[in-house]
DOZA-33802 format. One record per residue: x, y, z of N, C-alpha, C in turn. Coordinates in pm, whole numbers, plus 32768, in hexadecimal, padded with zeros to 4 digits. Layout:
! residues N
XYZXYZXYZ/...
END
This chain:
! residues 435
470DAF0824A446D7AEF325374647AEC52528/4625AE56257845A5AE2C257B4548AE8825C1/44C2AE8A259E446AAEE725E9440EAE83263A/43C0AEAE26A94365AE4626F142DBAE7A26F8/427CAE3926F741FAAE60272841DBAE6F27B7/415BAE8427E14148AE95286E415FAE3128BF/416CADA72889417FAD3B28E24215AD1128E1/4263AD4E28A742EBAD2F28A04304ACDE2826/42C3ACC527D842D6AC762773431BACAC26FD/4376AC7326B343B8ACB0264C4355ACD325D9/4355AD43259A42EFAD4C25334337AD2C24AF/42E3ACCC2476430BAC9623F242A1ACBC2388/42C5AD0B23234256AD2822D3422FACC8227A/41BDACAD224C417DAC4421E141C6AC68215A/41FFAC1021124242AC2C209942BFAC482099/42FCAC56212C438BAC7B212A43DEABF920FA/4449AC1520AA44A0ABB0206A4513AB8720DE/4517AAFD20D94574AABA213A45D5AA4A2106/4644AA4921564692A9DB21344698A96D21B9/4688A8F921A04686A892220646FEA8422201/473BA83D227347B5A7ED22804795A77D22F2/47D6A70F22E747DAA699234C4875A670235E/48A4A69323D9491DA6692407491EA5DC2438/4978A57B23E94984A501242B49F0A5092492/49D1A4EE251B4A2DA509258B4A59A48225A7/4AE2A47A25E34B24A40526084AC5A3BF2674/4AC8A33626614A87A2F026C149E4A2FA26C9/49B8A3392676491FA346266548D4A2CE2646/485DA2D126884802A25A267D47EDA25125F1/47E9A1CB25CA47DCA1C02526473EA1842507/46ECA1BA25504657A18E253B4639A1B124B6/4656A22824804633A255240346B3A27B23A7/4690A27623304703A2A122C9470AA34422D1/476DA37F2297477EA3F92290471EA43B2241/46F3A3F521CC46A4A42F2162460BA4242196/45DFA3BC21F9455FA3CB22174561A4402280/45C5A45322DD45C8A4BC232145B9A54822E5/45FAA54D226F45FDA5D322204567A5E221E9/451EA57421B044A3A573218A443EA5A121E1/445AA563226143F0A59322CA4405A62F2308/4488A65123064499A6E4232D4475A73522C4/447BA72322484436A76F21DF43A4A76F21E3/4347A6F1220842CBA6FC2230429DA731229E/42F0A74D230242D5A7A1238142C7A83F234F/4331A85122F0433DA8F122CD42C9A905226D/42A4A8A422214238A8B421C541AFA8C02214/419DA88C2285412EA88B22D74104A91322FF/4163A97423034150A9F42329416AAA5422C4/415CAA1B22484152AA9121C541EAAAA82192/424FAA7321D742D2AA8321A642F9AA55211D/432CAA9420BE4359AA53203E43E7AA212059/43F4A99620454481A966205444C0A9711FBF/4529A9C61FBE4570A9DB1F4D45E0A9841F35/460CA9351F954676A8DE1F8E468EA89E200F/46DBA825200346F5A7DF2082478FA790206B/47DAA77E20DB4845A73F20DF4864A6E9216A/48B5A66C215848C4A61C21C14959A62B21CB/4988A65022464A18A66F22724A3FA5F722D1/4AAEA5AE22B84ADCA54923164B46A5A3236C/4B19A5B123E54B78A5F7244B4BC1A59E2499/4C4EA58C24804CB1A55024B44CD2A5642553/4CD9A5DE25664CE2A61E25F64C8CA69825F7/4C44A6A0266B4BE0A71626744C30A7932698/4C0AA7F726524C53A88626814BF2A8C826DF/4C33A8DE27484BE6A92927B34BA7A9952790/4BECA9EC27324BD1AA7426FC4B67AA62269F/4B58AA0826354B03AA0F25D14AB3A98325BE/4AEBA91826024AB4A89525E54AF8A84F2579/4AE8A88D24FE4B1DA85824874B97A89F246B/4BF4A86B24184C7FA8A323EB4C67A92A23A7/4CDAA96123A34CF0A9EF235E4CBDA9E422D5/4CFBA973228E4CECA96221EE4C5DA94B21DF/4C19A90622344B96A8D4222A4B22A9592238/4B67A9AC22964B08AA3422A54B20AA84222A/4B90AA8621F94BABAAD021894B47AAA4210E/4B55AA2D21034AFDA9D720924A67AA0320B1/4A36AA06212149AFAA28213C4989AAB32122/49F6AB11213849E6ABA1211D49D5ABB2208E/4A26AB6B203A4A27AB771FAE49A4AB541F75/4981AACC1FAD48F6AA961F72488AAAF81FA6/488FAB38200F480FAB99203A4819AC0C1FDB/4893AC3E1FB848A3ACB71F764858AC901ED1/488BAC1C1EAA4872ABF61E2047D2ABD11E1C/4798ABA01E8346F8AB811E7F46BEABFC1EC5/46FAAC751EDF46AEACD81F194659ACC61F91/469CAC621FE2465DAC2D205E4682AC7720CE/462EACB82127464AACFB219B463AACBA2201/4613AC21220545FFABE32288464EAB6C227D/4698AB3622E146DFAABD22E24698AA692362/4670A9EC23284639A993239246A2A91C23AB/46B8A90D242C4726A8B7244446E9A83C24A8/46EDA7C0245D46A4A74E249246EDA71E2511/46F5A75B257C474BA73725F64739A7A9264F/4765A78026D2474DA7DC273E47BEA83D2738/47AFA8BB2728481CA9202742482FA95D27C9/48A4A98727E448B6A9D2286D4896AA68282F/4879AAB428984865AB51286648E4AB8A2822/4954AB5F285549D5AB95281249DDAB662796/49C3AAE1277A49CBAAA726E44963AAEB268D/48F0AB0426C14889AB3E266F48B5ABE02643/48E7AC1C26A2490CAC9D2683498DACB22620/49EDAC44263B4A64AC4825E14A47AC122559/49E5ABC2254949AFAB8024BF4975AC07247A/4921AC5024C848DFACC924804933AD262456/49ABAD31248F4A10AD8D24854A61AD632412/4A74ACDD24014ACBACAE23964A80AC862316/4A00AC772318499CAC6322A34961ACD62270/494BAD3522C248FAADAF22AC4864AD852299/4831AD2222DF47AEAD0422D34777ACF22363/46F3ACE6237746B2ACD523F846D4AC30240B/46D9AC04247946F8AB72248F469AAB4F2506/4655AADA24DD45F7AA82253F4632AA082547/462AA9E025BE4657A93F25CE45CDA8F325D6/45E1A87625F14572A81325D34509A8442642/4536A84F26D244E0A874272E4488A8F12710/44D5A95526E3448FA9CF26BB4422A9BF2653/444DA96F25E743E3A94F2587436BA91825B0/4376A8AE25F84302A85E262342ABA8BE268F/42FBA90E26D242AAA97127364264A9E526C5/429EA9FA265E425DAA54260441E2AA2325D1/41E8A9A225B14170A96325724107A95725ED/4128A935266340C9A92A26C54084A9A826EA/40D6AA1826DE40A0AAA226F54045AAD5269F/404AAAAF26193FFBAACB25A43F74AA7925B8/3F82A9F525E73F15A98D25D03EAFA98F2656/3EF9A9C026C23EAEA9BA27503E16AA042736/3DA2A9C727593D33AA0D27463CEAAA4127D5/3CEAA9D7282B3CAAA9FA28B73CFCAA532905/3CCFAA9229633D13AAD829CD3D7CAA992A15/3D56AA192A463DBDA9B92A723E30A9AA2A1D/3E14A98329A23E7DA96E293C3ED5A9EA2931/3E9FAA4729293EFDAAD0291E3F4EAAE2298B/3F14AAC52A053F5FAAE02A753FC8AA742A83/3FACA9F22A604018A9902A554095A9AA29F2/4067A9DA297F40CBA9F92915411DAA79295C/40DAAAD929804127AB5329C44193AB292A26/4164AAD32A8641B7AAAD2AEA422FAA622AB9/422BAA062A5E4291A9CD2A0A42EDAA1829C9/42A7AA86297C42FBAB0429434361AB3E29AF/4324AB612A224363ABA42A7B43E3AB642ABB/43BBAAE62ADA4412AA8F2B12449FAA7D2AB2/4473AA612A2844D6AA5F29C64534AACA29B9/44F0AB3B29A8453CABC329A94569AC032A1B/4568ABC02A96459CABE32B11462FABF72B13/465CAB982AC746F9ABA52AB6472EABE72A38/46BAAC2529F04702AC6A298146ECACFE2984/471BAD2F29E6470CADCD2A154772AE2229C3/4792ADF3294747E8AE4F28FA4793AEBE28AA/4708AEAD28CA469DAEF4287C465DAF5228D3/4603AFB228A745BAAFEB28FF453DAFC1292D/451AAFC729B744A2AF7E29E7443CAFEC2A21/445BB06529FC441EB0DA2A48437DB0DA2A01/436BB09729A942C2B0982988427CB04829F4/42AFB0012A42427EAFB92AAA424BB0172B1F/428BB0922B254269B0EE2B8E41CFB11E2B7E/41A2B1292AED4120B1652AF640C2B0EB2B0C/40EBB0812B1B4070B0052B32406AB0062BD4/40C3B0402C2E40D4B03E2CC3404AB0982CEA/4020B0E62C943FC0B14B2CCD3FEDB1B52D0F/4070B1DA2D07409AB25E2D3940B4B2542DDA/4103B1F12E0A4106B1E82E8C4192B2492EC4/419BB2B12E944209B3192EB54285B2EF2E83/42E4B32A2EC54376B30B2E8743A1B2802E96/43F9B2592E47442BB1CE2E31448AB1BB2EA8/44E4B20C2ECC4549B1DD2F40458EB26C2F67/45DDB2552FB9461BB2B830034692B2EB2FAA/46D9B3512FE84747B3822FA447BBB31F2F82/47E6B31E2F0C4848B2CD2EED4825B2562EAD/47ABB2212EA24775B1A12E654795B1AE2DCA/47D4B1362DAD47F9B1432D234774B10E2CC1/4775B12F2C444717B10F2BE74702B0732BEF/4761B01F2BDD4754AF912BDC4711AF602C60/4744AF9D2CDB46FFAF652D4C4663AF8E2D5C/4644B0022D0B45B1B0242D18455EAFD82CB4/45A3AFB32C47455EAF5A2BE8455DAED92C1B/45B8AE952C6F45AAAE1C2CA54541AE112D0D/4532AE922D5444C9AE8C2DC4443EAE872D8C/442EAED92D1543BCAEE32CD5437EAE512C9B/43E6AE0E2C5F43CAAD8C2C3B4395AD342CAC/43F8AD3D2D1943BFACE72D894346ACF72DB4/432CAD732DD442A3ADA52DFE4235AD842DA7/4243AD8D2D2541DFAD612CCF41C9ACD52CBF/4227AC8B2CDC4222ABEE2CCB41D7ABD12D58/41F4AC0D2DC941AFABE92E3C411BABFF2E38/40E9AC7C2DFD4064AC972DF14022AC312D8F/406BAC042D24401DAB9D2CD14023AB192D05/407FAAF12D4D407FAA7A2DA83FEFAA732E18/3FE6AAE32E433F6CAAE52EA83EF1AAE82E4E/3EE9AB152DE83E73AB082D923E5EAA882D71/3ECDAA412D373EBBA9C02D173EAAA9562D8D/3ECEA96C2DEE3EB0A92E2E6F3E1BA9202E86/3DDBA99C2E7A3D47A99E2E8A3D0CA9622E0C/3D40A95A2D943CF3A90B2D313D0CA87F2D3B/3D79A8562D8C3DA9A7D02D943D32A7932E11/3D2EA7E02E6F3CB9A7B82ED23C37A7A72E9A/3C0AA8082E363B80A7F22DFE3B7AA78F2DA7/3BE6A7632D5F3BFBA6F72D0C3BE8A66D2D5F/3C29A66C2DC93C22A5FF2E253B91A5EB2E51/3B5DA6492E693AC7A6312EA33A5EA60A2E2B/3A7FA6272DB13A3EA6052D343A60A5762D27/3AD8A54B2D3D3B05A4BB2D273AC2A46E2D94/3AD3A49C2E113A8AA4402E7439F2A43B2E58/39BBA48E2E203920A4902DF03917A42C2D86/3963A4302D243969A3C32CB43988A33C2CE5/39E3A32E2D533A04A29D2D783978A25C2DCE/3923A2C22DFD38ACA2892E26383EA2702DCF/3856A2BE2D5C37F3A2A62CF337E8A21A2CAB/3786A1FD2C7E3779A15D2C3D37AAA1652BAB/3830A1992B9B3860A1A42B0838F0A1932B0F/3924A1202AC139BBA1172AC339E3A1852A5C/3A68A1AA2A763ABEA1FD2A1E3B28A1AF29CE/3B28A1D4295E3B95A1A328F43BE1A21B28C7/3C63A22028D73CBBA28628AA3D1EA24F2831/3D14A2B127CB3D6EA29327563DEAA2EA276C/3E5CA29027723EC8A2BD27743F2CA29F26FB/3F8EA2D826D73FE1A2B526644047A3272636/40B5A30D25EA40EFA36E25AB40ABA3D52555/40E8A44E255F408FA4B92510408AA48B2478/4015A4B1243F3FF0A48E23B53FE4A3F22399/3FD5A3B023FF3FAFA31B23E23F2CA30023BC/3ECBA35E23D73E3EA360239F3DD8A35A2410/3E18A37D24833DAEA36325013D2AA3CB24F4/3D2FA43B24C53CB5A49224BE3C63A4612438/3C9CA43423CE3C53A3F3235F3BFEA37A23A7/3C46A32323ED3C03A2B1242A3B9AA2DD2489/3BBCA34724D73B50A37525483AD9A39D24E2/3AD9A3E724713A72A42124253A3BA3AD23E2/3A79A35023BC3A28A2D4238139D4A27F23E8/3A05A27E247039BEA23124C1394FA28B251C/3968A2FD251B38F1A3632558388FA3B024FA/38C8A3A9247E386BA3F62427387FA498241D/38E8A4B724763905A53B248F3964A57A2418/3981A5F6242939DEA63123B73A4AA68423FD/3A91A645245D3B0EA67D24A23B69A697243A/3BBCA6FE243C3C2BA73623F23C82A6B423CF/3C8DA68A23613CEAA61C23293D31A62D22B5/3DA2A65D22BA3DECA670222F3E69A6192231/3EB1A60921B03F3AA5CD21BB3FA4A62C21DA/3F9BA65422513FF9A6A722944023A6662323/40A5A68D233240C9A66123C9409CA6C6241E/4063A686249C4015A6D324FF3F9BA71F24C4/3F4EA6D5248F3ED7A71D244A3E69A73024C1/3E8AA6E625243E21A6EA25943E75A6F02619/3E4BA75B26663E97A76326EB3E2CA74A2755/3DCAA7A4275C3D6FA78B27D73D23A70A27D5/3D15A6C828393CC1A64128493C30A65A2828/3BF9A60027F33B5EA5FE27BF3B1FA57D27ED/3ABFA584282A3A72A506285C39DDA5052815/39A8A4A027DD392BA47727BA3900A3FF27D6/386FA3E627BB383DA36C27D3383CA30D2765/384DA27C2786383DA22A270437F8A1B12740/37BFA16426EC378FA0D5271D37E3A06726E4/38039FFB274A38459F88271737DD9F18273C/38079EA0270137BF9E2C270B37AE9E0C27BB/37419E0A27EA371C9DEE2876370E9E6C28CD/37489EE0289637439F5228D636F79FBB289D/369A9FF728E0364DA06428C2369BA0E52897/36F0A0F829023733A17828F837C9A168292B/382EA18B28D038C3A19128FC38F4A22628D8/394EA25129243979A2D2290D3A0EA2C228CB/3A18A2EE28553A92A2F028023AD2A36A281B/3B64A365282F3BB6A3EE28463C23A3F627E7/3C17A45B279A3C89A46827303D00A4CC2771/3D72A4A5278B3DE5A4DE27D53E45A51F2760/3E92A56F27AE3F18A5A227613F6DA549272E/3F93A55B26AF3FF6A5002689408CA50226B7/40CFA48926D3415CA491270441CEA4AB2683/423BA4D026A642A1A4D126474323A4A22687/4397A48F263C440BA455267D4448A4DF26B7/4491A4BB272044DBA53627694475A5A52781/43F4A57F27BD43A1A5D327E343D7A635284E/43DEA6AE283D4421A71D28A643E6A6F42936/444AA6E629924434A6C52A1A43CCA7442A5B/43E3A7B72A114384A82C2A4B42F4A8062A2E/42EBA7DA29AC4254A7B629804229A72E29DB/4274A6D429F44254A6612A4C4209A6902AC9/4260A6F62B074243A7172B8B41CFA7782B79/41BBA7D42B224156A8252B1740CFA7DE2AFA/40CBA7722AA94054A7382A73403FA6BE2ACF/4085A6A12B464072A6302B7F3FE5A6242BB7/3FA7A6982BFB3F16A6842C243EC6A6572BA5/3ED0A6922B2F3E87A6632ACF3E92A5CC2AB0/3F1DA59E2AA43F25A5122A903F0BA4B62AF5/3EEAA4E22B653EC3A48F2BDB3E38A45A2BB7/3DEBA4AC2B4A3D69A45F2B2E3D8AA3E92AF4/3DEEA3C72AA83E16A3422A823E17A2E62ADA/3E55A30B2B583E6DA2AD2BC93DEAA2772C03/3D89A2D32BFE3D0CA2A92C333CA3A2572BDB/3CCEA2262B523C8DA1FB2AF73C6CA15F2B17/3C02A1202AF33BFAA0892AF63C3DA0382A9A/3C5CA0852A2A3CA3A03629BB3CEDA0AD296B/3D75A07829363DBEA0CE28DD3DBBA08D284D/3D97A0E327EE3DA8A0A7276D3E28A0F22735/3E94A0BA27063F01A0F626E13F02A0E32643/3EDDA15C26003ED3A16A25843F5CA18C2530/3F85A11F24E33FFAA11E24A83FF4A1282400/4049A18623C9404FA18C234440A8A11A2305/4084A0A922E640C8A03922C0410AA03E2226/40DEA0B021EB4113A0D1215D4189A1112164/41A5A15B21DE4216A1B221E94290A15C21F9/4308A17621BA4385A12E21CB43C6A11C2252/4393A18122B143D6A17D233A4366A15F239C/4302A1062372429AA0E123B942C6A0B62443/4336A05324384354A00724BA43A0A074251C/43F0A0CB24D74421A137253843BBA1982577/434FA1AF252F42E8A20B256B429AA1C825D9/4291A13625C2424BA0EB262B42A5A0F026A5/4332A0E9268E4385A0FF27094377A17C2762/4372A1EA26F6435AA269274442F3A2842792/4271A24B274C41DDA24927924203A1F92823/4234A18828204250A13D288E4296A18628FC/430BA1B628D1434CA21E293042FBA284297C/42A2A2BE29274253A330297141F2A2ED29C8/41B5A28F299B4155A2452A034197A20B2A6A/420BA1E42A62425DA1992AC9427DA2132B38/4295A29E2B0A42ACA3042B544239A32E2BB1/41C4A3042B724140A31E2BC3411DA2B42C19/4166A25E2C27414FA1E72C7840F4A1802C32/40E3A1822BAC409DA1202B7A40CEA0AF2B50/4149A0832B6B418CA0112B46418D9FB02BD1/41429FE72C3C41559FA32CB340CC9F3B2CCA/40E59EED2D3040719E962D4B3FF39EE72D74/3F859EBF2D3E3F159F0B2D553EF29F792CEE/3F469F902C953F359FE02C283EAB9FAD2BCF/3E7CA00C2B8D3E019FE02B3D3E389F892ACA/3DE29F2B2AAA3E089ED12A3D3E149F2429B5/3E639EDD29593E889F2328E53E7E9EEE2871/3E3E9EFA27F53E399EC427843E7A9F262704/3EB19EF326A63EEA9F39263D3E949F3025CD/3E6C9FAC258B3E259FBD25133E869FE124AD/3EA49F7824503F119F8F23E73EC19FD22378/3ECDA05323663E86A0BC23083EC9A0B82295/3E8CA0F522323EADA0FC21B53ED9A09A2145/3EAAA02B21723EB99FA221263E989FC4208F/3E36A02720763E1DA0361FED3E94A0771F98/3EF2A0A41FC83F74A0D51F7C3FCEA06D1F76/3FAE9FE91F9D40079F761F843FCA9F131F1F/401F9EC91ED63FDD9E7A1E6F404A9DF31E6D/40229D991E0D406F9D301DF340A89CF11E6C/41369CBB1E6B41749C6D1EDE41649CB41F5A/41829D321F58418F9D8E1FD5410F9D80201C/40A49D8D1FC9401D9D8220193FFC9D002046/402A9C951FFB40129C01202B405D9BDD2090/40DE9C14209941279C00212240F49C3921A0/40D29CBA218A408D9D0721FF40139CB92230/3FB99C9721C63F369C5822043F579BCC2249/3FAD9B8D220B3FD49B0A224740099B2022D6/405E9B8122F040999BA2236E402C9BC723CC/3FD09C2823AA3F559C4723F33F0D9BE62422/3EF49B7423C73E969AFC23E43EDD9AB02463/3F629AB1247C3F8E9A5C24C33F949AAD255B/3F789B29255C3F849B6B25D83EF69BA42602/3ECB9B7926833E529B9326AF3E2B9C2326BA/3E879C7926E33E829D0727143E909D64269A/3E809D2C26193EA09D8C25903E259D682535/3DEE9DF325013D869DE324A63DAE9E40242B/3DCE9E0A23BC3DEF9E4E234A3D679EA32308/3D819F3A22F93D189F7F22D13D339FE4226F/3CD3A025222F3CF2A0A221E23C78A0FA2206/3CA2A165224A3C47A1BE22923C03A20A220A/3C59A21721973C25A26721273BB0A20320E7/3BCFA18720CD3B70A12F20753B05A0FD20D2/3B18A0E221653AC9A0A221B23AE5A00D21BA/3B4D9FD021803B7B9F42218D3BA29F252209/3B689EC722523B8C9E9122C63B509ED12335/3B059F3823263AC39F7D23973A649F2723EC/3A179ED423A939AA9E7823E739FC9E1B244A/3A6E9DE624193AB79D8E246E3B059DE724E3/3B329E4D24CF3B5F9EA6253F3AFB9EC7259C/3A809EE225773A149EF725DD3A059E7D2633/39FC9E0225E939F79D84264E3A609D7C269C/3AE79D9026723B4D9D7A26BD3B4F9DD52736/3B2D9E46271E3B349EAC27903ABA9E8A27F4/3A559E6227C939E29E2C282A3A129DAF2871/3A6B9D5F28243A9A9CDE28783AE99D0428DF/3B489D7F28BD3BAD9DA4292A3B6C9DD629A4/3AF19E2629823AAE9E6429E73A779DFA2A45/3A4E9D8E2A163A0D9D2F2A623A769CB12AB1/3AE89CC82A7F3B509C5C2AAA3B719C5E2B43/3B7B9BF32B883B959BDF2C113B0B9BFE2C53/3A9A9BF02C0C3A269C122C6F39F99B852CC3/39BE9BAF2D2F39959B412D8438FA9B532D9E/38C09AEA2DE5383C9AFA2E0838349B212E9D/37F49B862EBD37D99BBA2F40374E9BA82F78/37429B6E2FE836B69B74302F36A69BF73081/36489C353053363C9CC0309A359D9CDA30DB/35A09D133142351B9D28318635229DBA31A6/34AE9DFD3171349D9E8D318D34039EA731A7/33F79F0E320433689F293219331F9F5C31A6/328D9F4F319A32499F63311B324D9FFD30FA/326AA06131643264A0DC315032F2A111310D/334EA0B330EE33D5A0DA30B233D0A0DA3026/3374A11B2FE43354A10D2F5633C5A12B2F06/3419A1A42F2B3490A1D22EE034F2A1562ED4/3505A1112F4E356EA0B92F4B3556A0442EFC/34D5A0202EFE34989FA52EAC34A39FC92E27/3483A0482E013497A0702D64351FA0682D38/3569A0842D9035F9A0972D753633A0032D56/360C9FA62D9F363C9F1F2D8735F99EEB2D0B/357D9F132CE3353C9EE82C6F35939F202BF8/35B79FA12C0535F89FE02B9536839FB52B89/36D79F932BF8375C9F7C2BFF37889EFE2BE9/373D9EA32C1937449E0A2C2236DB9DCE2BE3/36F09D3A2BDF36949CED2BA336399CAD2C1A/35AB9CC32C2C35629CA02C9B352F9C0A2C7A/35579B942CBF353B9B292C9434AA9AF12CD7/34A09B2B2D4E342B9B0B2D8E33FE9B732DF9/33939B942E0F334B9BF22E5B32CE9BD02EB1/32DA9BDF2F3032649BB32F8532439C1B2FE3/31BC9C302FED318F9C93305531469C5230B7/317E9C66313F31459C3831AD31259CA1321B/30A79CAD3226307C9D29328A30B99DAA3252/31129DDD32A7314A9E55328C31E09E3E325C/320D9DD6323332899DBC320532929D813182/33069D9B312E33099D7530A6338B9D1E309F/338F9C9D307833F89C4C3075342D9C392FD8/34A69C5A2FC734D29C542F3835409BFA2F24/354C9BB72EB735C69B702E9235F99BAE2E1C/36689BF32E2F36AC9C5A2DC937379C332D96/374B9C212D1737CF9C0B2CE0380C9C912CD3/387E9CC22D1238B59D332D06394F9D292CE5/399D9D842CB63A279D862CB33A639DB02D28/3ADD9D992D443B289DBC2DC43B2D9E502DDD/3B249EAB2D6C3B209F3C2D873AA89F5E2DAE/3A319F222D5D39B19F552D9139909F262E1F/39A29E9D2E4B398C9E742EC339CC9ED62F3E/3A549F022F053A8C9F682F6B3A439FE92F75/3A1BA00C2F0639C5A0942F053949A0802F4D/3905A00A2F3B387A9FFD2F7538939FFC300A/391A9FBA304839099FC530CB3941A0413101/3977A09630C0399DA12530DF391CA18330E6/38B7A15230A13838A1A5309637EBA1B3311E/37E9A234313F379AA25731BB3702A23231AB/36C9A1EF32163645A1CA321835DFA249320C/3572A23431BF352FA2AC31AD34CEA2D03230/
END
């Protein structure tokens, strides 16, 4: 039987031995090979300190409602787990509560599906109070339909509001109500955080600094690139989901004294809907950026499939529509390529205006990336003739910092400026309140 922590997460001990299985389901999208899926699932498990003792790919001709995989396959998994002394079974697919419970009964091991595994990682990595609340909300949403286990630990978190229910209330009804009440309280707290974040975002929109957001598949090298560009030491390891909480720092680009660079959470294929919903407020930071830099691991055999997964998540955030921030691709980890593969990639990148090949480790291509980012921030700029009172020092300074002042003339109490501005900055300037 699985155990849970105070947030409703399945407790997986570090060093616990596990078997990873990948069911190839009928008519499943063939973006990735089964072997690549197995490798990624093992990487997800290792990201929380689980020891992967073995792995199997099973072709599932017809899905069994009770266990997903066939009876013979379940027996094979049970034998493998016993031989490897593995007490944990990780299934790289979404399981129903019944399938999860029946697989535990048939294999004698704790069972986690892909959603549960990703939630486990997020639960361990979240650092900020907002991140922890978002993860807990996602956990509760995921576990709401899995009330085959005890949720009485949540009663202690309610602060002792008296009895749970009237005469005849069943335990599962009480548990369900505890989860619902807990989720409602977290949503109220997150709404408050969202309002605060919105105020901060509005303040940044009026500030004279553009924002660049790094996005990409997990382990593509975003945090390493962030450290290279900012001189910071944000946690960056060769792990899936090494970074969860977004981080912002100042950088300088050609023609820009100050630009805000944001390192965001990495995406992954089949990202649980519970997490997308819970982290939507955080991911909205990406929507407000002036430029997106999609960091790709071009040395990975499934680089194209990873690009499609990132595009899918960005599209779900409305970033594939007209008016979305411009986007460039940083083709990272070219230091891992050599010979013809490297030559082909560099030739392809040269043919495309929105691509810059780089190595965040060696620093190769970073100067070109800085230039390309600056060009994108200046794209679509137009010259505007602006008249302001001489007392509007803040707005005049804003124009000097955010745009290119081509001419400035002072006449009595009025300042006339000829300023080159991007469409976004022109809209921001128009929305600024006069001092």
